[in-house]
C-alpha positions, 0 to 999 in steps of 0.5 A: 045700576046693572050693566048696560048694552049699547047697540048701534044701528045704521048707518042712516043718511041725513039727506040726499039719495042715501037708501036709508034716511034716518027721518024715514025710519021708526028708530028715529023716534027713539032716544039714546046715543048717536054717532056721526060717521064718515065712510073711510076706505073699508069702514067708518071714522067717527066725526061726532058723538052725541046723545038725546033724551027726546028723539034722534029725529028731533036732535038731527033736525036741530043739528041740521038747522044749526049747520045750515044756519052757520052755527056749527062747524062745516068741514070739507067733504072730500077731506073727510072722505080722506080721513082729514079734517079741513075746516071750511067754516068754524061755526058761530058758537066757539070762542072767537067765532061768535061775532062772525055772522056778517062773514057767514052771510057774506060767504053764504053763496060760497058755503051753501053747496059745501054745507049741503055736501057736508051733510050728505057725507055724514051718516048716523048710527043710533043706539036707542037707550032709556036711561037717565040723562046723566048716565047717557051723557057719561056714556057719550063722554066715555065713547068720545074719550075712547075714540080720542085715545085711538091712534090716527086715523081713528081719532082724526075727525072727532073735534077735541074742543067739545066738552064731554061729561065724565064720571064724578068721583062719587059716582059708581062706575057702570059697565057698558057693552058696546055693539054694532053690526057696522063693519069697519067701525072702530069702537071699544067692545066695553067701556066703564062710565 
């Protein structure tokens, strides 16, 4: 396979009064790799890296439903803006949290405004990409490793308990050129997946 160019566009909002909501943009109908980012000082910190073979629109809708329903982790929005991860709700999918639905319901009135604010703090960068799913997942994993390997604060917000795909020993490395017009985003220019 030849070199791949990954060009991130955005940032787009998921909800609230963001001037460019992803769901209203034509690019939302594309598949590819995406970043959840949070504004920090004069730039952005990566909070999550994902990929989708359907569309960004559909995948972000799934993320929002899972977050609003308590299945996904929710962080304090103010702490995120300061480059810190303060977990307000740890979700329901991790080991040790799967039986906590009654607690989520009991805390719903407290958590619902935090969840809303959390989703408003998140911005999304999307990179349309038409490749097979295994390659897309390898790109997602290589980007995650490149962020996790950076010093603080660049690596502060990306959870370390998400399992990302890595290249198998028998797979040929693929060079990927990474581009973004978003200032203050600390991404590598090139990765090998």
